[in-house]
C-alpha positions in Angstrom: -54.5 -2.0 -152.9 -51.1 -0.7 -154.1 -49.2 -0.3 -157.3 -45.6 -1.3 -156.7 -43.3 -0.6 -159.7 -46.1 -1.0 -162.3 -48.0 -4.0 -160.9 -51.0 -3.9 -158.6 -51.0 -6.0 -155.4 -53.8 -6.5 -152.8 -51.3 -6.2 -149.9 -47.7 -5.7 -149.1 -47.4 -9.4 -148.4 -47.9 -10.1 -152.1 -45.0 -7.9 -153.2 -41.8 -9.7 -154.3 -39.2 -9.8 -151.6 -36.5 -8.0 -153.7 -38.9 -5.0 -154.1 -40.2 -5.1 -150.6 -36.7 -4.7 -149.2 -36.6 -1.2 -150.8 -39.1 0.0 -148.2 -36.6 -0.4 -145.5 -35.0 2.8 -146.8 -36.4 6.4 -146.7 -38.1 7.5 -149.9 -35.9 9.7 -152.0 -39.0 11.6 -153.1 -42.7 11.7 -152.2 -45.4 13.3 -154.3 -49.2 13.7 -153.9 -51.7 14.4 -156.6 -55.5 15.0 -156.6 -57.8 12.9 -158.6 -61.3 14.2 -159.4 -63.6 11.5 -160.9 -60.5 9.4 -161.7 -58.6 12.1 -163.6 -55.3 13.5 -162.2 -55.6 17.2 -161.8 -52.6 19.2 -163.2 -50.9 16.0 -164.4 -48.4 17.7 -166.7 -47.2 20.1 -163.9 -46.9 17.1 -161.5 -44.9 15.1 -164.0 -42.3 17.9 -164.6 -42.1 18.5 -160.9 -41.4 14.8 -160.2 -38.8 14.6 -163.0 -37.0 17.7 -161.7 -36.9 16.3 -158.2 -35.6 12.9 -159.3 -32.8 14.5 -161.3 -31.7 16.5 -158.3 -31.5 13.3 -156.3 -29.1 11.7 -158.8 -31.0 8.5 -159.7 -31.4 6.5 -162.8 -34.8 7.4 -164.3 -36.3 4.6 -166.5 -37.0 5.6 -170.1 -40.6 4.3 -169.9 -41.4 6.6 -167.0 -43.4 9.1 -169.1 -46.4 11.3 -168.4 -48.6 8.7 -170.1 -47.1 6.0 -168.0 -48.1 7.8 -164.8 -51.6 8.3 -166.1 -51.9 4.6 -167.1 -50.6 3.4 -163.7 -53.1 5.6 -161.9 -56.0 4.3 -164.0 -54.8 0.7 -163.3 -54.7 1.4 -159.5 -58.0 3.3 -159.5 -59.8 0.5 -161.3 -58.5 -1.9 -158.6 -59.4 0.4 -155.8 -62.7 -0.7 -154.1 -63.9 2.8 -153.1 -65.1 5.1 -155.8 -65.0 8.5 -154.1 -65.3 11.5 -156.4 -62.2 13.0 -155.0 -59.1 10.9 -154.2 -55.5 11.5 -153.4 -52.7 9.6 -155.2 -49.5 9.2 -153.3 -46.3 8.4 -155.3 -43.1 7.5 -153.5 -39.7 6.6 -155.0 -37.1 4.4 -153.5 -33.6 3.3 -154.5 -33.4 -0.3 -155.6 -29.7 -0.3 -154.7 -27.7 1.9 -152.5 -25.1 4.2 -154.2 -21.5 2.8 -154.4 -18.2 4.1 -155.7 -18.7 2.1 -158.9 -22.4 2.8 -159.3 -23.2 6.2 -157.7 -26.4 6.7 -159.8 -28.7 3.9 -158.7 -32.0 2.6 -160.2 -35.3 3.3 -158.6 -38.7 1.8 -158.0 -42.0 3.4 -157.1 -44.9 2.8 -154.8 -48.3 4.2 -155.8 -51.2 4.3 -153.3 -54.8 5.6 -153.4 -56.5 7.3 -150.5 -59.6 9.3 -149.8 -59.6 13.1 -149.9 -62.0 16.0 -149.8 -62.0 19.5 -151.1 -64.5 20.6 -148.4 -63.3 23.6 -146.5 -62.0 23.1 -142.9 -61.8 25.7 -140.2 -59.0 25.5 -137.6 -56.9 27.5 -135.1 -53.1 27.6 -135.6 -50.1 27.9 -133.4 -46.5 28.7 -134.1 -43.9 25.9 -134.1 -40.4 27.3 -133.5 -38.5 24.5 -131.9 -36.8 23.9 -135.2 -36.3 26.1 -138.3 -36.5 25.5 -142.0 -33.4 26.7 -143.8 -34.0 29.4 -146.4 -32.4 27.7 -149.4 -33.5 26.0 -152.6 -33.0 22.5 -151.1 -35.9 23.3 -148.8 -38.1 23.8 -151.9 -38.1 20.0 -152.3 -41.1 18.4 -150.6 -39.1 15.6 -149.1 -36.5 17.8 -147.4 -38.5 19.0 -144.4 -41.1 16.3 -144.1 -39.9 15.1 -140.7 -40.0 18.7 -139.4 -43.6 19.1 -140.6 -44.5 15.9 -138.8 -42.9 17.2 -135.6 -44.9 20.4 -136.0 -48.1 18.5 -136.4 -47.5 16.6 -133.2 -46.7 19.8 -131.4 -49.9 21.4 -132.7 -52.1 18.4 -131.8 -50.7 18.0 -128.4 -51.5 21.7 -127.6 -55.0 21.5 -128.9 -54.5 23.2 -132.3 -55.4 22.0 -135.8 -52.0 22.9 -137.4 -48.9 25.0 -136.9 -47.0 27.7 -138.8 -43.4 27.0 -139.6 -40.6 29.6 -139.7 -37.1 29.7 -141.3 -33.7 30.5 -139.9 -34.4 34.2 -140.4 -37.5 33.8 -138.2 -39.9 34.6 -141.0 -43.0 32.6 -142.1 -42.3 29.8 -144.5 -45.4 27.5 -144.6 -47.6 25.4 -142.3 -47.7 21.8 -141.3 -50.8 21.5 -143.5 -49.7 23.3 -146.7 -48.8 26.6 -148.2 -49.9 29.8 -146.4 -51.7 32.7 -148.0 -52.6 35.9 -146.3 -55.4 38.3 -147.6 -54.5 41.9 -146.8 -56.1 45.2 -147.9 -53.3 45.6 -150.5 -53.6 42.0 -152.0 -52.8 38.4 -151.3 -49.4 37.4 -150.1 -47.5 34.1 -149.5 -43.9 33.3 -148.5 -41.6 33.2 -151.6 -39.5 30.1 -152.5 -36.4 32.0 -151.4 -37.8 31.6 -147.8 -37.6 27.8 -148.0 -41.2 27.1 -148.9 -42.0 23.7 -150.4 -42.5 24.2 -154.2 -45.7 22.2 -154.6 -47.7 22.0 -157.8 -50.9 23.1 -156.1 -49.3 26.1 -154.6 -47.8 27.1 -158.0 -51.2 26.6 -159.7 -53.0 28.7 -157.1 -50.5 31.5 -157.6 -51.0 31.2 -161.4 -54.8 31.3 -160.8 -54.5 34.5 -158.7 -52.4 36.2 -161.4 -54.6 35.2 -164.4 -58.1 35.2 -162.9 -57.9 37.6 -160.0 -55.3 39.9 -161.6 -53.0 40.0 -158.5 -49.3 40.3 -159.4 -47.4 40.9 -156.1 -47.9 37.7 -154.3 -44.7 36.0 -153.2 -42.8 38.0 -150.6 -41.1 38.0 -147.2 -43.6 37.7 -144.3 -42.7 38.5 -140.7 -44.6 36.5 -138.0 -46.3 39.7 -136.7 -47.7 40.3 -140.2 -49.9 37.2 -139.8 -52.0 39.0 -137.1 -52.4 42.0 -139.4 -54.0 40.0 -142.1 -57.8 40.0 -142.7 -57.9 36.4 -143.7 -55.5 33.4 -143.7 -55.8 30.1 -145.4 -53.8 27.0 -146.2 -53.7 24.9 -149.3 -52.3 21.4 -150.1 -53.1 18.3 -152.0 -53.3 16.1 -148.8 -55.3 18.5 -146.6 -57.3 20.5 -149.2 -58.3 24.1 -148.5 -58.1 25.1 -144.8 -59.4 28.4 -143.4 -57.5 29.7 -140.3 -60.0 31.1 -137.9 -57.6 32.2 -135.2 -53.9 32.7 -134.5 -52.9 33.8 -131.0 -55.5 36.5 -130.1 -56.4 37.5 -133.7 -59.6 36.1 -135.2 -59.8 36.0 -138.9 -62.7 36.3 -141.4 -63.3 33.7 -144.0 -65.6 35.3 -146.6 -63.1 36.2 -149.3 -61.1 32.9 -149.0 -64.4 30.9 -149.3 -65.1 32.7 -152.6 -61.5 32.1 -153.7 -61.7 28.4 -152.9 -64.8 28.0 -155.1 -63.3 29.9 -158.0 -60.0 28.0 -157.8 -61.5 24.5 -157.9 -63.8 25.6 -160.8 -60.5 26.8 -162.4 -58.9 23.3 -161.9 -61.9 21.5 -163.4 -62.1 23.5 -166.6 
């Protein structure tokens, strides 16, 4: 079941040909949101993140595309979705209906909304380092779509070598993120994560977790520059994303990490989201 531009279809074969042709192009923006018991978590933050990204891609945003519209479309799709999992992931992709031209550089868009299964259960994996390609340390890299192919390459590299995920580095050879989400390191002096200036994807869940750490855990110095060797000096390392949930890193190279503190943080954070 999919929601294509405001109407639900049982399969892609039922989608009108003029809309289906849009799928031959690369999405200009992709966004993922968590649903718990049918409710979009952090909907307002997701909405403003989507609007900011679409404006940067210079497209014509329909006037009816409001926060309430996204909520209604998700409810419509969720009611048509046959599986009723407590936790689901909502994927939202935007495509250009027409390619930009000299006369019409700002093109109209359509969207594809899909529902999938997800879990907030913790996962324990070992990580490797992917350094065949670098993420450039600039604000364009903060957009989720920018380095998506590179993350996929990193995943393949990790899986082929027997690892669950891989760390990604920027052109300064510092830590940026992972193939499975934002990276957080627990150190004796606090919790650290690569800053947006390093090229990290500016996801809603990452921002919300940082806000949670500042408000609930009272940690202020969080975003910083992180050298690769600093990973092995951390007590605990964990990853967080909408698509993969909360992942505990058990080992990187020869360093084995604890998970006690991050397990506690995970429980507190998801309680924070459900308030």
